[in-house]
C-alpha positions in Angstrom: -17.4 -20.2 6.4 -14.8 -19.0 4.0 -15.9 -18.4 0.1 -14.5 -21.8 -0.8 -17.1 -23.3 1.2 -19.5 -21.5 0.4 -19.2 -21.7 -3.3 -18.8 -25.2 -4.3 -18.8 -25.5 -8.3 -20.6 -23.5 -11.1 -23.0 -25.3 -12.7 -22.2 -25.3 -16.6 -25.5 -27.2 -17.8 -27.3 -25.8 -20.9 -30.0 -24.0 -18.7 -27.7 -22.3 -16.8 -25.2 -21.1 -19.6 -28.8 -19.8 -21.3 -29.6 -18.0 -18.0 -26.2 -16.5 -18.1 -26.0 -15.4 -21.5 -29.6 -14.2 -21.7 -30.4 -12.9 -18.2 -27.0 -12.1 -16.4 -27.2 -14.9 -14.0 -24.6 -17.1 -12.5 -25.7 -20.9 -10.8 -23.8 -22.5 -8.5 -23.5 -25.5 -6.1 -23.3 -24.0 -3.0 -22.9 -25.5 1.0 -26.5 -27.0 2.6 -25.7 -24.4 5.3 -25.3 -21.5 3.7 -27.5 -18.3 3.2 -28.4 -15.8 0.5 -26.1 -12.7 2.3 -22.8 -15.3 2.4 -23.7 -16.3 -1.4 -24.0 -12.8 -2.3 -20.3 -12.0 -0.4 -18.7 -14.7 -1.8 -19.5 -13.7 -5.5 -18.6 -10.6 -4.8 -15.3 -11.0 -3.2 -14.4 -14.2 -6.2 -15.3 -12.4 -9.2 -15.2 -8.9 -8.4 -18.5 -8.0 -9.6 -21.6 -6.2 -7.5 -24.6 -8.9 -6.7 -28.0 -7.7 -7.7 -29.7 -10.6 -6.3 -29.7 -14.1 -4.8 -32.0 -17.3 -5.1 -31.5 -20.5 -3.2 -33.3 -23.6 -4.0 -33.0 -26.9 -2.0 -32.6 -30.0 -4.5 -33.5 -33.4 -2.8 -31.2 -36.2 -3.7 -32.5 -38.7 -6.2 -33.2 -42.4 -5.6 -30.7 -44.7 -7.4 -30.7 -48.4 -8.0 -27.5 -50.5 -8.7 -29.6 -53.7 -9.0 -31.1 -54.4 -5.8 -29.7 -52.1 -4.1 -31.3 -48.7 -4.2 -30.4 -45.8 -2.0 -30.3 -42.0 -2.4 -27.4 -39.1 -3.9 -27.2 -36.5 -1.2 -29.2 -33.4 -1.1 -27.5 -30.4 -2.6 -28.3 -26.6 -2.4 -28.8 -24.6 -5.6 -28.2 -20.7 -6.2 -29.0 -18.4 -8.7 -26.9 -15.1 -8.3 -28.2 -12.0 -10.7 -25.4 -9.6 -11.3 -25.9 -5.6 -11.5 -26.6 -3.7 -15.2 -23.4 -3.1 -16.5 -21.3 -5.6 -14.5 -18.9 -7.7 -16.5 -20.7 -11.9 -16.6 -17.4 -13.9 -15.8 -16.2 -16.7 -18.3 -15.7 -19.8 -16.4 -18.2 -21.1 -18.5 -16.8 -21.6 -21.6 -16.4 -25.0 -23.2 
């Protein structure tokens, strides 16, 4: 799996930006099949930083309704990547 297939996009949310600033932790939406080792290697190669730990969470798709029709969004996976001390945090979340 390539780097860009493992890391789909950064999650730029209020919680994610706060974690980035205070805890040196980056949040990404990753491929459902990706494991922690693949996420760690992808972040290290893409941003040229050292990763201390990776935590992942499987998110269930929400029920969405359009009038009488109902369906579910797709399930997805979130990864929290904590950088080692002394590493510069990438600035992809500037709004």
